[in-house]
N, C-alpha and C positions, 0 to 999 in steps of 0.2 A: 878611716884609712888616711894615711899621710898624703897631703896634696902633691908633694914631689913624686911619690910613687905613682899616683894616678896620671900625672902629666905625660908620662911616657906612652901610655895607651891612647890618650887624647891626641898627642902629637902624631903617633903612628897611624891613627885613624885618618889624619889629614892627607896621607899618601893617596887615598882614593880620589882626591881632587884631580890628581894627574890622569886618572882613568876618565873622569868626567870630561876633562879638556880633550884628551885623545879621542874619545868616542865622538864627541861633538865635532871636532875637526875632521874626522873621518865620516861625518854625516850619519853616524849611527845613534840617532837621537833617543831611541828607546833605551839603549845601553847606557847612554849618558844620563838620562833621567833616573834610571834604576841606581846608578852610582851616586846620584844626588841623594836619593832615599837612603842608600847604605851609609853614606858619609854622615848624614844627619842622625840616623839611628845609632850608629857606632859612637858618635860624639855624645849623644844623650846617654847611652848606656855607660860609657866609660867616665862620664861626669857624675852620674847618679845611678849607681849600681843597685838595682832591686829587681824583683821578679818580673815586674811589669815592663821595665825598660829592657830586661833580658829577652823577654818574649818578642817585643817590638824589634829588637836588633836581630833576633833569629829570623823574623819574617823578612827583613831587609836582606839578610844573608841568603835565605832560601830563594828570593826573587832573582838575585844575581847568579846563584849557582844554576838554577833552572834555565835562565836565559843564556848564560854562558855555555851550558851543556848543549842547548838547542843550536846555538850559533856554531859551536865547535862541530857538532854532528853534521851540520850543513856544509862544513868545510872539508869533510873527509874525502870528498871526490877530488880535491886539489892535490898537487904534488908537494905539499908542505908537511911531509911526514915528520920531519925533525921538530917542527913547531908543535904539531899535534901530540907527539910523544912527550915533549917537554911539558906541555900543559897538563897532560894526564899525570906525569910524575909529580909536578908541583901540587896538583889537586890531592893526590894520594899522600904526599908529604904533609900538607896542611891538615888533612884528616888525621894522620898519624899523630902530629903534634897535639891536636885537640882531643881526639877520642882515646888514644892510648894514654895520654896524659891524664885524662879524666879518670879512667879506671885504675891507674897506678898512682895517682896523686903526684905525678912528675910533670916535667915539661911545662905546658901552659898552666898546670894546676899545682906546681911545686909549692910546698908549704912556705918556703922562703919566698916571700911575695915579690921581691925584686927579680929573682930568677924566673918565676912564673910569668911576670909581666914582660920580661925580655923575650921569652919564647912566644908570648902572645903577640908582641910587636913584630917579631919575625914572621909570624903567621900572616899579619897584615901585609907585610912587604912581599912575601911569596905569592899571596893570592892576587895582589895588585899586579905584580909582574906577569903572572899567568894570564890574567885578563887583558893586559896590554898585548900579549902575544895573540890572543883571540881577536882583539880589535884590529890589529895590523895585518892579519892574515888575509 
């Protein structure tokens, strides 16, 4: 794969550093640590795409999704309904980009690799923003 094409996913993976910093500054150290793991697994996967790095990245993603869901659930008693609804919409949108794209070979899995990578980068940004909302609630 062309180095320039890969760079967009490596660079967009770096957006998770903002989540590391935000969570750390908000004294949410577990969240910060899990984002360190996700950032590393994402960088490794997007630098060296194979079945093993894919599985490792999926584990990092799963850790963040589960922890984010638990954290969000614990915030449901607050008056921040707009934030909660926005996080849920962003979660559903990222899943749509990935899962629907997988089954239809569109969006993140578009055969035109630049298009697929652009959607995958968007997925990184949307998920980062959603987790920022959770962190700051």
